[in-house]
N, C-alpha and C positions, 0 to 999 in steps of 0.2 A: 362313798369309800374316796375318800380322795386320790389323786394322783401325786406320784415318786418327782422330786421335782431336783435339777442335779445337787445340789446343796445335802439331800433328807438321807443322803446314804455317805456316811461314814468312814474312814477307811480301818475302825475295828471292825464296821458290819462287812467288810469285803476281807479282810485280814477271818472272823468270823466261819466266814461262806466258804472262803480258800483254807481251811481247818476243817471244817466239816467235809471236803471233797475229795482231801488225802485219808481222812479218816474212814471215808466211805469205801475209796483205791484199797489203800490196806486190807480190810476188811474185808472186803473183795476177793483180792489175791490168796489171804491165809483163807481162803473155801477153797479157793477151786485147788488148792496146794493137800484141803485135807483131804479132798474127794479124791484127786486122784495115788494120795496115799493109802487111803483104804483102798483104794480097787488094782493098788498094786500087790500090794500085801497081797492080797488071796491067789496072786499067778507067780510071787516071789520064788515059792519052791519047784514050779516045774520054768521056771526062764530063764533062756541064753543070759549068761552073766554079762555082754555087751546091754542085750536088754534092760535090768535091773542097773548100771550103771548109767545109764541113757535116763533112767528116772529117777535115780538120784540125782543127776546133775538137773535135770527141771524141775526138782523140787524147790535144790541151794540157788538158780539161777530164780523163781519166781520166790522167796526167801529175801531172797537179799533186795528183789524190785519193790517188794512190798519196804520195806524198812529207808528206801529212798526218799519216798514222800515227803518224811517228815526230818531228813537231817538236816542241821540249819536252821533250823524253824524254832520259834518261841511254842 
């Protein structure tokens, strides 16, 4: 196997790697939000309204954060 030289890595390769990282981050954040939502739904019936509001805020923050990595990206 040959070694990579500085000119071997193209801008397209770097862009593809960055896109893959952003997509993986989005997937991980959305999985986290789904897990929190599923766990919280079991507790909503007896939970304090402030706790429910905190969960909803957290889910909204995660969803907004998950959308940011691709904003303005090709």
